[in-house]
C-alpha positions in Angstrom: 2.4 -12.8 -8.9 3.2 -9.5 -9.4 4.9 -6.5 -8.1 3.2 -2.9 -7.2 4.9 0.4 -6.6 3.5 2.2 -3.3 2.9 6.1 -4.4 2.2 7.5 -0.8 6.0 9.1 -1.6 4.6 11.0 -4.3 2.6 13.0 -2.2 6.1 14.1 -0.1 5.7 11.6 2.6 8.0 12.7 5.6 9.7 14.8 3.3 9.5 17.1 0.2 10.4 15.8 -3.8 10.1 17.1 -6.9 8.1 16.4 -9.6 10.8 15.5 -11.5 12.0 12.8 -8.8 8.3 11.6 -8.4 8.6 11.4 -12.2 11.4 9.5 -12.0 10.1 7.2 -9.7 7.5 6.2 -11.5 9.6 6.0 -14.8 12.1 3.8 -13.4 8.6 1.3 -12.0 7.7 1.2 -15.7 11.2 0.3 -17.0 11.4 -2.6 -14.7 7.8 -3.7 -15.6 5.7 -2.7 -13.0 2.4 -2.0 -14.0 0.4 -1.7 -11.1 0.3 1.4 -8.7 -1.8 2.5 -6.0 -2.5 5.4 -4.3 -5.0 7.8 -2.6 -6.6 11.1 -1.7 -4.7 11.1 1.8 -1.7 11.1 0.5 0.0 14.4 0.1 -4.0 15.9 -0.1 -4.4 14.8 -3.7 -0.7 15.4 -4.5 0.4 12.0 -4.9 -2.8 11.2 -7.5 -2.0 14.3 -9.5 1.4 13.4 -9.7 1.3 9.6 -10.6 -1.6 10.9 -13.4 0.7 13.4 -14.9 3.6 10.5 -15.2 1.2 8.1 -16.6 -0.8 10.3 -18.7 1.3 9.1 -22.3 1.1 5.2 -20.8 -1.3 3.4 -22.9 -4.4 3.4 -20.5 -4.6 -0.6 -20.9 -1.3 -1.2 -20.2 -1.2 -0.5 -16.1 -3.5 -0.6 -13.0 -4.6 2.1 -10.5 -5.8 1.8 -7.4 -7.1 4.8 -4.9 -9.0 4.7 -2.1 -12.3 6.5 -0.4 -13.3 8.0 2.8 -11.6 11.1 3.2 -12.7 13.7 1.6 -10.4 16.6 1.0 -12.4 19.8 1.9 -10.2 23.5 1.4 -9.4 24.9 4.5 -7.2 27.9 4.9 -4.9 26.6 7.6 -1.4 27.4 7.2 1.3 25.9 8.0 2.4 22.1 6.9 0.7 18.5 6.6 3.8 16.8 8.0 1.1 16.1 11.3 -0.1 13.3 9.2 2.8 12.3 7.7 3.3 14.9 4.5 5.2 17.6 3.5 2.7 20.1 1.8 0.5 23.0 2.5 -2.0 22.5 4.9 -4.9 23.7 2.3 -7.0 21.0 2.5 -8.4 19.1 5.8 -9.5 15.3 5.5 -12.9 15.1 6.5 -14.4 10.9 6.9 -17.0 10.6 4.9 -18.0 6.5 3.7 -21.5 7.5 2.7 -23.1 7.1 -0.6 -22.7 10.9 -1.9 -19.1 11.5 0.1 -17.7 8.0 -1.7 -19.1 8.9 -5.1 -17.6 12.3 -4.8 -14.0 10.6 -3.7 -14.0 8.6 -6.8 -15.0 11.6 -9.0 -12.2 13.8 -7.4 -9.7 11.1 -7.8 -10.8 10.7 -11.4 -10.2 14.7 -11.8 -6.6 14.8 -9.8 -5.7 11.2 -12.0 -6.7 12.4 -15.4 -8.6 9.1 -16.0 -11.9 8.0 -16.8 -12.0 4.9 -14.7 -10.5 3.6 -11.6 -9.3 -0.4 -12.1 -9.4 -0.8 -8.2 -11.1 1.4 -5.7 -10.7 0.4 -2.0 -12.3 1.7 1.1 -9.3 3.5 3.0 -9.1 2.6 6.9 -12.3 1.6 7.2 -11.8 0.3 10.8 -12.4 4.3 11.4 -15.8 4.5 10.7 -17.0 0.6 10.3 -20.6 0.6 10.5 -21.0 4.0 8.2 -18.4 2.1 5.8 -20.0 -1.3 5.6 -23.5 -0.3 5.3 -22.8 2.6 2.9 -19.2 2.7 1.5 -19.1 -0.3 0.5 -22.4 -0.4 -1.6 -21.9 2.7 -3.3 -18.5 0.9 -4.6 -20.4 -2.0 -5.9 -23.3 0.9 -7.7 -19.9 2.0 -9.1 -18.7 -1.3 -10.0 -21.8 -1.5 -11.9 -22.0 1.6 -14.1 -17.9 0.8 -15.0 -16.6 3.7 -13.1 -14.4 1.6 -11.2 -13.3 -2.0 -11.5 -12.3 -4.2 -8.3 -13.5 -3.2 -5.0 -12.3 -3.6 -2.1 -10.9 -2.5 1.4 -7.2 -2.0 2.7 -6.4 -0.9 5.9 -3.7 -2.3 8.9 -6.3 -3.5 10.7 -6.6 -7.4 9.5 -9.5 -7.8 12.0 -11.7 -5.3 9.8 -10.4 -6.7 6.5 -11.6 -10.4 7.6 -15.0 -8.9 8.8 -15.6 -7.4 5.0 -14.7 -10.4 3.5 -17.0 -12.0 5.6 -20.1 -9.6 5.2 -19.0 -7.7 2.0 -17.7 -10.2 -0.6 -15.0 -7.7 -2.0 -13.1 -9.0 -5.0 -9.7 -7.5 -3.0 -8.2 -6.7 0.0 -4.7 -4.8 0.4 -3.3 -5.6 4.2 -0.5 -2.9 5.1 2.5 -4.3 7.5 0.3 -7.0 9.2 1.9 -10.0 6.7 5.3 -9.0 6.9 8.3 -10.8 7.5 8.8 -9.4 10.7 4.8 -9.7 12.2 1.8 -12.3 10.9 -1.4 -11.6 12.6 -3.2 -11.6 8.9 -2.1 -15.3 8.8 -4.7 -16.3 11.1 -7.9 -15.2 10.0 -7.5 -12.9 6.9 -5.4 -14.8 4.3 -7.4 -18.3 4.4 -10.6 -16.4 4.3 -9.3 -14.5 1.4 -7.8 -18.0 -0.3 -11.4 -19.8 0.8 -13.5 -17.0 -0.6 -11.2 -16.2 -3.9 -10.7 -12.9 -2.6 -7.3 -11.4 -3.8 -4.8 -10.0 -1.5 -2.2 -7.0 -2.2 0.2 -7.3 0.3 1.4 -3.4 0.8 3.7 -2.5 3.7 5.9 -5.5 3.1 9.2 -3.3 4.8 6.9 -2.2 8.1 7.3 1.1 7.2 11.4 1.1 6.6 12.5 -1.1 9.6 12.7 -4.1 7.2 13.9 -1.8 4.4 18.1 -2.0 4.6 20.2 -4.6 4.8 21.5 -3.9 8.7 18.5 -2.4 10.5 19.6 0.1 12.5 18.2 2.8 15.1 15.5 5.7 13.9 14.3 3.7 11.1 10.7 4.0 11.2 8.2 1.5 12.0 4.5 2.4 11.9 5.4 6.0 10.7 7.4 6.5 14.1 10.6 5.4 15.5 11.1 1.9 15.7 11.1 0.2 19.2 13.8 -1.3 21.0 12.4 -5.1 20.9 11.3 -4.9 17.5 14.7 -3.6 15.7 16.1 -6.3 17.6 14.4 -8.7 16.1 15.0 -7.3 13.0 18.8 -7.8 13.3 18.2 -11.2 14.1 16.2 -12.0 11.1 18.9 -9.9 8.9 21.7 -12.3 10.4 19.5 -15.2 9.3 19.4 -14.0 6.3 23.1 -12.8 6.0 23.7 -16.3 6.4 21.8 -17.8 3.4 23.1 -15.3 0.9 20.8 -12.9 0.9 18.9 -9.3 2.5 16.4 -8.7 4.7 14.8 -6.5 2.2 14.6 -9.3 -0.5 13.3 -12.0 2.1 10.9 -9.3 3.3 9.1 -8.7 -0.2 9.4 -12.9 -0.7 7.9 -13.7 2.2 4.6 -11.7 1.4 4.9 -12.9 -2.3 4.8 -16.7 -0.9 1.6 -17.2 0.1 -1.1 -18.3 -2.3 -3.8 -15.9 -1.3 -1.4 -13.1 -2.3 -2.1 -11.5 -5.8 0.7 -8.3 -5.6 3.2 -7.2 -3.5 2.7 -3.3 -3.1 6.3 -1.4 -2.3 7.3 2.0 -1.8 10.6 4.2 -2.7 11.8 7.2 -2.0 13.8 7.1 -5.2 14.3 5.7 -8.6 17.7 3.7 -7.4 15.1 2.4 -4.7 12.7 1.2 -7.4 15.3 -0.6 -9.5 16.6 -2.4 -6.6 13.0 -3.5 -5.4 12.3 -5.2 -8.3 15.5 -7.1 -8.4 15.1 -8.6 -5.4 11.9 -9.2 -6.5 13.0 -10.9 -9.3 15.2 -13.1 -7.6 14.0 -14.1 -4.5 16.0 -16.1 -1.2 16.8 -19.7 -1.2 13.8 -21.4 -0.3 16.5 -23.2 2.9 15.5 -19.8 4.1 12.1 -20.1 5.4 12.2 -23.0 7.8 15.8 -22.0 9.1 13.7 -18.9 10.2 11.0 -21.2 11.7 13.6 -22.9 13.5 15.0 -19.7 14.8 11.7 -18.7 16.6 11.8 -15.8 13.9 8.5 -17.2 12.1 
């Protein structure tokens, strides 16, 4: 079981960050022993990949694992304005174009390698294949398999918040790994019904991302204004998060600690991938990962009807 750093924030997720701030986030992760880093072209129109590559450039290549994604090509576009409609505070110099074709996947990986400054990708994932399911399964996954055979990428699979789509990929494509985002968390566990058992049976590694549900579980005491699914958290979920936090406090732990530990407890989960807005948050998350809540918390949450 390992802890990974989600790198959407390196692409200015929600707000601008300097190159130095982003380098400090990666440095803090490295110092905390984190060696898995997840990014995507989608994150900041390529900015996340460029910044991650720069931050890792002086590290021994065999000492870390990088995953990135395919499915959205970045086409130059002089549209003006910013990309905040898609969540990133960057100039809108490119537009995203869905493309799971063989040529599109190969081009995407080639461009990611250039932005990252790497000669290979350790893990390549179909990104949100539910948006183009037929193309992703018929063309995208075989294209990744070709690249794996050529040694350009290592493990292959898919990343999505659609647990049903990921279960279909496990059944039809035999991936090495899947990344499930926000669907196996302390707050909600739809991936537990079909996806995780299928992965365990098939020997497919699960990368559990979005374990804070976009931020709702990231603080000790949930409050109005915290995000869920990249928007304001609905009041019903905010109340549920508050009940979870109260139960955690009764066991001498915190909501974010339990959120990380819950995902890590499932035997199919190979890594928990957590984002961070600052170097301090990275250090906090690493400390929480290293000191999980007491075992008595889990049956208590079940008795309270919170799991």
